[in-house]
N, C-alpha and C positions, 0 to 999 in steps of 0.2 A: 568483561570477563565472562559474564553469563552467556553472552551471544557466542563467544568462542567455545565454551563448554557445550552449548547446544549444537554448534556446528560439528564438533568432534563426535558427539553422540549420534548425529545424523549420519556421519561417515561410517561409524562402527555398525550401524544398523542397515547399511546398504546391502542389497541382495543383487550381486552381479551375475549376469548370465554370459558365459563365454562360448562363442560359436566359431569353430575352426573348420576351414574349408580345405578340401583336397585339391580343388581347382582342376579336377579331371586329370591329375598327375603332374600338373605344372608345379604344385607345391609338394605333393606326397611322394614324388619320385626321389626327392632329396631330403625331405623332412619327415621324420616318423610322427605323423599327425596324432596317432592314438597315444603315443608316449607323451607328447606335449599335453594332450587332453588330461591324462592321468596326473601329470605333475601339477597342472593348473588347478585341478580340483582341491589340492591341498593349500592353495593360497587363501589367506583369510579374506572373508567377504564374498568368495565365489560360491554362489548357491547352486548353479547349474553349469555344466560344461558338456558340450555336444560337438559332434563332427558331422560333416555331410560332404558328399562328392562335389556338389555345386551349391554353395550356400546362397548364391544370388538367385537360384531357381525358385520357382513357386513352392516346392516342398521345403526347401531350405528356409525361405522366409517364413513359412508357416510354423516351423519349429520355434522361431523367435516370437512370433505373434501369439502362439498358444501359451508359452511360458509367461508372457506379459499379461494376457487375459486372466490366467489362473492365479496371478499374484506370486508365482514362484520367483520372479525376478523383477527388479525395478530399475536396473541399469543394464546396458547391453554393450558387450565388446565383440566385434567380429574380426577374426584374424583371417585375412584373405589377400587379394591382390591390392594394387595401389588404390587409395581412397578416392582419387579423382575419377575412377571408373564406376564404383558402386556405392559410394557414401550416400548419395541421394537415394539410391534404391533401398538401403537399409533404414534410413531415416523415414522414408515413406512407409515402410512396413511397420515401424514403431507407431507412426501416426494412425495407421489403419487399425492397429490393435488398441487404440485409445490412450497411448502413451505420449509423452512429450518427446519430440524428435531430437532434442538436444541432450538426452541422457544416454548418448551413444558415443563410443570411442572406437577407433579403428586401429588395428595392428597390421602393418604391411609385411607379411611373411613370404611374399612371392618375390617382388623386385629387390627387397632388402635382405632376403635370406636364401630362398631356394634357387634363385637365378645367379647367386654369387658364392654360395657355399655348398658343401657336400658332407654327407655322413653325420657323425656325432656333432661336429661343429655347427651344422645347420640346425639340428634338433635343439641343441643347447641355446643357440642364439634366438630361435623362434620362441623358446620357453621364456627367456628373459624379456623379449619384446611384448609378448602377450601378458606377462606379469606386470610390466610397466603400464600397459594400457589398462589393466585391471585396477592398479593403484590409482590411476587418474580417474577412472570411471566412478570409483567410490566417492570421489570428491565432487563429482558433477552435480549441478543443480538444474532443475527445470528452468528454461529460459523462454521468453516470449519473442517472437520475431519483431523486427522494427517495421512499423507501418508508415509508409510515406505516400502522401497524396500525389497522384499522377495527373499531369495536364493531358487533356484529351486531344493531343495533337502529335503528329509525326513529321519528321524532316528527313528528306532523302537528299544526299549529296552526290550528284552525278546524274546526268541526263541521257545516258546511253540506254541500251535495251534493258539491262538489269534494273537501272534506276527507275525507268518508266514503268516497268512491270511491277516493281515493289510499290510505287506510288499509286498505281491503278488498283492493285489488290487491296491496299489499305483504305483507299477511298471507297471501294466497294463494300467494305466492312463498316462504313459509317464514320470514319475518322478524317478530319481535315488534314491535308498534307501540304507541306511546302517543299517544292523541288528546286534545288539550287544547282545550276550548271555553269561552269566557268567559261565555256565557249558561247558564241551567239546561237548555237544550233543544238537541237535534240537529235539523238541517233547514235552519237559516239562513234566508235570504230566500226560498228556494224554498218553505218552509212557509207563506209568506204569499200564495201563489198558489192558484188554484182548478184551472185546467186548463192544459196545455201547448199552445202554438200551434206548428205547425198541426194536430197530430194529434188534439187534444182529449182526450188522456189525463188522468186526474185525478192531480194532483201528490201528493195524499195517498197514493195507491197506490204511487207511485214511492218516496217518502221512507220510508213505513212498511216497505216491503220491504228497502230498503238499510239503514235504521237497525236493523231487526231482525237482519240479518246481522252488523252491527257489534257489537251488544249480546251476541249469542250466540257470537261468535268468541272462543275462549280466548286467541288470540294478540294480541288488541286490548284494551288497558286504556283506559277512557274516564274523563276527568276533566272534569266540567262545573263551572260557576261558578268557573273557574280562570283566572288571569292570570299570564303570564310576568313575573318580577321581575328575573331576572339571567341573563346568558348569558356563557359564556367557552369557550375552546377553539378547535379547528380541525377541518377535515374529518376524519371518522372518529372524532373524540374531542371531541365537544361535551358541555358540562355545562349543563343548564337547571335553574333554580330557579323554582318557581311557587307561587302561593298559592291555595288553595281557600277561598272565603269565601261567606257568605250573600249572596243576590242584593241588589245595591245599587240598581239603577235601578227607577223606578216602573213602567216598561214590563214588566220581568221579573216584578215582584211582581203586577201585574195579570194576567199570563199564568198565573202559578201559581194565583191565585185562580180564574181561568177553568177551569183544569184540575181543581182540586178540586171545583168546582161541577158539572163535567160528569159526575162519577162514574167517570171513567176513572183508571187507576192508572199506576204506573211502567212504561215501555216501550210505552205506547199512544200512538198519534198522534192529535192534535187539529188539525184544519185551522186555519191562521192562528196556531198556537201552536208545534207541533213535537212532538218525541218527548222525553220525560224519561227518561233511561236509569238514573238513580240517585236516591236520596233527596236532598232539598234539604238542604245542610249548615246547621247552626244556629250553628256556631262556625268560626273560621278555622283553617286548618292549612297548613303549608308542606311542600313536597316537593322533592326533587332527583332528576334522572335523568341518566344518562350515555347518550349516543346517538351514532350514527355519521353520520346525515343528518337534515336537517330539511326538511319541506315546508310552505310557507306557503300557507294557504288561507283568508285572513282576510276575503275577500268584499268586498261593496260596500254602499252605502246609497242609497236613492232621493234624488234632489235635492229639497230643500224650497224651494218658491218664496219669493221675498222678499215682505214685506208689500206688498200692492197689485199684485203682478205678476199680470196678467190678472184682477185683482179678488180674488186669493187673500188670505184673512185679513180682507177687507172685506165680502165677500158670502158668506153661509153656503151659497149654491148653487154655489159654486166649490170643487171638490175635486180631489185628484190621482188619477191612474189606479190606483195601488195601493189607495187608499181605495175607489175605485169597484169594483174587482175583488172586494174583500171584501163590499161592499154587494150586488153583483150575485149573489154566491154564496150569501149568507145570505137574500136575499129570495126566498121561494118563489113559484112561478108562481101569480099571482092576477089572472086576466083578461088582456086583450090590451094593457094599458098598464102600463109599469114604475112601481113605487112605491118611493120613497126616503124613509125616515123619515116614512111616512104620507102623503107628497105624491105625487100622480099626476104622472108625468113624460111629457108629450106630446112634448117636443122636447129633444134633447141636442146640445150642441156639444162636439166633441172637438178639442183644439188640440195639434198636434205640436211637437216640438223645444223643450220647456220645460226649460231647464237644460242643453241640448246645443247644439252649433254656435253658441255665443255669439260675437258679433262685437265686437272692440275699438272703442270709440267709439259703439257702438249700445246694447249691453247694459251694465248696471252691474256692476262687480266686487263680489265678496262682501267680507265684513269682513276677509278676509286678503289682498285684492288680486288674487284669482284669477278667471279666466273659464274656463268649460268650452268650449273651442273644438272639442273632438272630437265625433264622432257617437257616441251611445250604442247604436246599432245594433239593439237589440231593441225599441225603443219603437214603431216603425211597425207591426211585426207584432202586438205586444200590443194596440195601439189598434184595429187592424182586426179582430183576433180578438174583442175586446169588442164592437165595433160589429156584427159579424155575429151574436153571441149576442143582442144587444138586438133586432135586426130579426127574427130567426128565432123568438125567444121571445115578444116583445112587438110584434107587427106594427103596432100603432097608435101606437107611439113612433117618432118620426122622428129620424134621426141626420144631423147636419151635420159634415163633417170638414174642418178648416182645416189646411192643410199648406204647407210650403215645398218639400219633396221627399218622395216616397214611396220608402223604401229597404227593401223586403221581400226581403232577401238570403236565400239558403239554400234547400235542397230543400223544395218544397211551400209556401213562404211567399208567392211571387208569386200563388199561387191565392187567398190571403186577400184580396188587392186585387181580383181578378177577381170573387170571390164577393160582396164588399162592393158592387161596382158592380151586380151582379145583384140584390142585396137592396135596391137603391134608396137606398143611402147617398149623400148629395149632397156633392160635393167642391168646395171653394173653395181656390184656390192664392194665397198672398200673397207679396209681395216680402220678401227677407231683411231689409231695413232698415225695413219697414212691417208690423209685427206687428198682428194683430187687436186691437181695443179692446173690452174687456168693461165695460159700463155698466149701471146700473139702468135698466130699461125704463120709459120715460115714457108708453108707449101704453096703450090700453085693452083689450088682448087677453087680459089675465090672465097674461101671462108676466113673471116677475120681472126677467129680464135680457135684454140684447140684445148681440149680437156684431157689430161693424162692421169691414169690411175692404175693400180694393180687390182684386177678383178678376182675376188674370192670365188665367184661362181664358176670361173674357169681355172681354178687352182693357182691363183696368183699371176696369171698372164698379164703382162703389161699391155695396156691398150691406149690408143690415142684417137680421140674423136674430134674431127673438125666441125665447128658449129658457127652459126650466125649470131646466136644469142645465148647467154647464160642467165638463168633465173635462179636466184638464191632463196630457198624456203626459210625465211627468217622466223625466229621464235618470238615468244611473248616476254615482255618485261613489265613490271608494275609501273604505273605512272609515278612520278615524283610527287609524293604527298608528305614530304618530310615536315612541312609546316603543320599539317594536321596531326601527324604522329607526335610531334613535340607538344603541341597544344593540348591534345586529348590523352596523352600518355598511352598511345596504342602499342600493342605488342607486334613485333615484326619478326618473321622467320629468317633463317639463314639465307633463303632465296629472295629476301626483300619484299615478298608479298605479306599482306597482313595475316596474322596468325590466329586461327580460331581456338576456342577453349579445348575442344576435343573433336577430331575429324569424324567420329561416328556418333558420339553421344550429344555433342553440342556443336554441330558443324557450321552454324551461321551466327554464333555468338562470340563476342570478344570478351576478354577478361574484364574490361570496363563495362560494368553492368548498364544495360540500357542502350548500348551501341551494337548494332548488328552489321553483318557483312552480306553483300550481294554481288555475285559475278566475279569478274576477273581481277578485282583488287585482292582477292584471296588466293587465286591459283589460275593457271591456264584452263579455261573452259571454252566449249563451243557455245553457240547461241542457245541451244536447248538446255544445256546445263546451267548457263547463266540465268535463264528465265526461271528454271526450277529452284535455283538457290535464292533468287529474288523473291519468289512466292513463299519459300520457306522462311525467309527473313521477315516478310510481311505478316505471316501467321504468328511468328514469335512475338513480333512487336504488338500485334493486335491483342494477343493473349495477355501481354504485360499491361496494356492500357485498359482492357475491357472492364476490370473491376473498379476502376477509378482510383485505385491505390496499389502500391507495390509493397510486398513483404520481403524484407531483407534479413539475412542471417544475423543473429545478435552478437557475433564475435567482434565486438568493438571495445574500445577503451572505456573504463568506468572510473570515476574519481571518488575517492573517500574523502569527503569534505572535512571530516574530523581530523584527518592527518595532513591534508593539503595546507601549505603555508604560502602559496602563491609566488613561488620563486620564478616561475615562467620558463624553467628549463625544458619542460615538456613541450611547450609551444615552439621553442627554438628548434627542438629536435624533430618535430612533426614533419613527415614527408608529404603530407597531403594538405594543400592550402585550404583553410576553412574548417579543418577537422577539429582543431583545438584553438581555444582563445582564452584570455584572461578576462573575467568579468567582475564587476563590483557586486558584492552581495553582503547581506547582514550575517555576521557570525558572532555569536555571544553578545548580541546587542550592539556590536560595532561594525562599521563598514570595512570590508576587507576585499582584496583581490583574490579570486580563486579560479582554478582551471575549470573550463566547461567544454564538454565534448558534443560535437554535432554528429550523432550516430549515423545519419544518412550519408555523411561524407567520409567518416573514419573507415579505414581499410583493415584495422586490427593488426597492423604490422608489428606493434610492440616497441617501436623506437622510443616512445615516451616513457615506457616502463623502465627502460634501462638507465635513464638519466635522472629520474625523480629521486632526490636525496632523502625523502621521507617515506619512500615506498607507498605513496598515496594513490597510485594509479595502477590498474591491472587491466588485462584483456579478458573479457567474459569468455568462459570456456577454456581459457589457457592462462590461469592465474599462476603466480609464483609458487603458491602452495601445491598446486597440481603438478607443476614441474618437479618440485622437491620430492613429492611422493613417488613420481616415476623414477627419479634417480635413485632414491632409497631402495626401491624394489629391485632395480637392475643390479645393485651391488649386494643385495641381501641374500642369505642362504635360501630363503623361501622360493626364489625364482631360479636357483642354481640347479644343476643336474642332480 
C-alpha cells in the first residue's frame, strides 16, 4: 500500500511538457494547433505546452531540450506525425538533454487526425489524443535499455554481388564472416549478364574481382551448395544450422558440366556460370554457427512468361531478354546481320513490361493468385542497351521497340534511349490495356512472326511488323525463400519482396532486429544499387556489433512475483518461442513455479497480459494502469472541447 501511495504521489508531481507540431501545414491546415495548445495547458500535470512549425527540426528539438535542462519538465509528449517516423528523433533529443529517453510519449495527430478529419472535429479529436498521451506520460517511469552481449561474427545468406559486397565490407571492418550460398557458384544472377548498362563494363571482370577477394580473404568462410535448415536466437546471439549437399537441380548440374568442359578450375569465373570457390561436395554434411547479425542477400529470379504470353512457349522465335543476352554474348561477330541458332535475324521486336506493371482485370494472375503490379525498373535500360548493341554490331538487323513507358532512371541511362533513337531503333507505344499481339506471319516476306499493335505515337494507327525474333523484356521476381520467411518470421510486402522497416529512415533493416537486407531480395535494383544497399547493410551490421553488446528497448513483459501463481497461461499465450517459461524458484520459503521473461526475446506484444488471471504481468512502458489513465482522460471533461 505504501508503494502504491508513493507511485500515486510520483504521478501527481510529474511535470509534463507538451510540444505540438504544425508539420508545415500537414497538421495545421485542418487542426487548430494553437487552440489545442491552449486547451492542453489546462490539463492537470501539464507544466509547459508549446507549438512549432517543425518540431522535428533542430529549433523544435531545442525547445524540448531547454525545458528538460532547466527542470521545467520531466516528462515529454510530442504531438506530430506517426511515431515510426520521428520517435527515435525525440528520444535522442531527450537523451542529449540528460534525460531518460523513455519518459516520452507520442500523439499521432497527422495520420490519425488531420489526414482523416476536418474543422472542429479534427481539433477536438487532436485535443483528446494529446490529453490521453499526457495522462500516460504522467505514469511513465525511467527505464533502462536491455543490454545483450553480441557475438563478434556476421553471416551473409546469398552469394550474389550483393552478398559478396556485404561480406567483403564486413571483413574489411574486422569481423569474421560466414557466407552461405545454395548454388555451387558465387555471382548470382549477375553472372548471367554480359555487360553492365550504361557503362558497358564486362560483368565477368566485376564478379571475378569481387569473388577473388572473397575467396582469398581469411576472415570470410564460404559454404556453397548449402541451405539453412534451422534458426533460433535473437539479435547478437543467433544460431544457424545448415546443410551442405551435392547439387540438386538440373540447372546446377549442367553448369558444373559446363565448367568441367571449359578446362577451368576452382576459383575461376565462367560467364553465365559464375565462380566455383570450393570443390563440389559428394556427400551431405550439417554445420552450425553462432553469429551476431544476419544479412539476407537472397536475390531475384527473372519472370517466366506464361504459356502463350506474347507467343512464349508456342513459337520458338519468342525468347526472354536474359536468354537473348546470353545468345548475343556467345554469337561472335559474323557479318552485318545477327544470327541466332544458325538463323539470320533481319528484324527483331523487343517488348517491354513483360511480367511487370501487371493490371488487375487485364493480366492473368499466376498459379498462386499474384500479379506483379510493380515496375521492375531495370528492364528498360537493359532492353535499350541490348538494342544498341544489335544496331551497332549488326547494322543490317532492324530493331523495333514496343513499350508502354520508357523508364531509364539513373545516371547515364537516359542516354541509352537517346542513343537508341540515333541508332534508328523504331519505337511503337501501346496502351496499357492493349498489349501487342504476336502471331505466326501469314505473309510471303519470309518472316516467321508478326507483331500487331495500335501505336499511340501515330494516334492509334494499327501497325503490323514482320519479325524474325521477338525478345520479351521480363521483370524481376523475388526468389522463393518461404522457408526462411517462416523460420525467421520475416515481413513480406504485397509485392512478395522482403519489407524494410522504413524506406527512408531504416532502408536496410528488417523488423526482426539483427537481420539486414541487401540487394534484390528487397526490391528490383540494378548492380550499382544492390552494391550500395549491401554496403549500407554491412555498415549497419558493423555498428551493431562494434560495441560487443546490443541495447534493446525495454518495452518487454515484466512479472510481479508477488501476484504470480504459476498457472502457465502466459506461457501458452506467448507468441515468441523462448520469451516466457515457467521456472522453479523459492517463494515464501517454499519451492514454486513462476513465470520468467527472457527480455532479449520478448517482443512486448502483450498477449501474456491479456490472459493472466492474477494481473501479475505487464509490459513496461505500456502497463494496464497507463492504458486506464489514457481512457479516463479521453472520456473526461478535461480533454473535451
